[in-house]
C-alpha positions as CSV (number, residue, x, y, z in Angstrom):
1,M,0.0,0.0,0.0
2,D,1.5,3.3,-1.1
3,V,0.0,6.7,-0.1
4,D,0.8,10.0,-1.7
5,V,0.4,13.5,-0.3
6,D,-3.0,13.9,-2.0
7,G,-4.5,11.0,-0.2
8,R,-4.3,8.5,-3.1
9,V,-3.8,5.0,-1.8
10,R,-2.4,2.7,-4.4
11,L,-3.0,-1.0,-3.8
12,T,-1.2,-3.8,-5.5
13,G,-1.5,-7.6,-5.6
14,P,-4.4,-9.7,-4.5
15,L,-7.2,-8.3,-2.4
16,T,-8.6,-11.6,-1.0
17,F,-9.5,-13.4,2.2
18,A,-5.8,-14.0,2.7
19,T,-4.8,-10.3,2.5
20,V,-7.7,-8.1,3.5
21,S,-7.1,-8.3,7.3
22,A,-3.6,-7.0,7.0
23,C,-4.7,-4.4,4.5
24,L,-7.4,-3.1,6.8
25,K,-5.0,-3.0,9.7
26,D,-2.4,-1.0,7.7
27,S,-5.1,1.4,6.4
28,Q,-6.7,2.4,9.7
29,A,-4.2,5.1,10.5
30,L,-4.9,6.8,7.2
31,F,-8.4,8.0,8.2
32,R,-8.4,11.6,9.5
33,P,-11.2,14.2,9.8
34,R,-11.7,16.4,6.7
35,Q,-9.3,14.2,4.7
36,R,-10.0,12.8,1.2
37,L,-8.8,9.3,0.6
38,C,-8.9,7.7,-2.9
39,F,-8.2,4.0,-2.9
40,D,-6.7,3.2,-6.4
41,L,-7.3,-0.4,-7.2
42,A,-5.5,-0.4,-10.6
43,G,-2.7,-2.6,-9.3
44,V,-5.0,-5.2,-7.7
45,T,-4.5,-8.6,-9.4
46,A,-7.3,-10.7,-7.8
47,V,-10.4,-10.1,-5.7
48,D,-13.1,-12.1,-3.9
49,S,-16.0,-11.2,-1.6
50,A,-13.5,-10.2,1.1
51,A,-12.4,-7.3,-1.1
52,L,-16.0,-6.0,-1.3
53,A,-16.3,-6.3,2.5
54,L,-13.1,-4.2,2.8
55,L,-14.4,-1.5,0.6
56,V,-17.6,-1.3,2.7
57,E,-15.5,-1.1,5.9
58,W,-13.4,1.7,4.4
59,L,-16.6,3.6,3.6
60,R,-17.8,3.1,7.2
61,L,-14.4,4.1,8.7
62,G,-14.5,7.2,6.6
63,R,-18.0,8.1,7.7
64,A,-17.1,7.5,11.4
65,R,-13.9,9.5,11.2
66,G,-15.1,12.3,9.0
67,A,-13.0,11.4,6.0
68,Q,-14.2,11.4,2.4
69,V,-13.6,8.0,0.8
70,E,-13.5,7.3,-3.0
71,F,-12.4,4.4,-5.2
72,A,-10.6,4.5,-8.5
73,A,-9.9,1.8,-11.2
74,V,-12.2,-0.7,-9.6
75,P,-11.7,-4.1,-11.3
76,A,-14.7,-5.3,-13.3
77,S,-14.9,-8.5,-11.2
78,L,-15.3,-6.4,-8.0
79,R,-18.0,-4.3,-9.7
80,S,-19.8,-7.5,-10.5
81,L,-19.6,-8.6,-6.9
82,A,-21.0,-5.3,-5.8
83,A,-23.9,-5.4,-8.3
84,V,-24.9,-8.9,-7.0
85,S,-24.6,-7.8,-3.4
86,E,-27.2,-5.0,-3.7
87,L,-25.4,-2.9,-1.1
88,D,-26.6,0.7,-1.8
89,E,-23.6,2.3,-0.1
90,I,-21.0,0.4,-2.2
91,D,-23.0,0.8,-5.4
92,A,-23.1,4.6,-5.0
93,A,-19.4,4.7,-4.1
94,L,-18.5,2.8,-7.2
95,G,-20.7,5.0,-9.4
96,M,-23.2,2.2,-10.0
97,A,-26.3,3.7,-8.4
């Protein structure tokens, strides 16, 4: 996970059951009031339903800590999981609503 000064968080590698716990732990310190975070998923190589749960958790953390959370370059497979899940909050965050 690489973070630039503008709050763009670049993720690389798989975002799966095996990796999301560590990713969530590493990301928690990033959330600060009035901050904008953009999670860039262009470098993500594999996803499963745990990735979707992670995005939902990031949205909740952002809301709880007063940070704006956005997603960029979301893989099509993750968009498909989101569409099937019918989670309004994630659909809106991914521009699907």
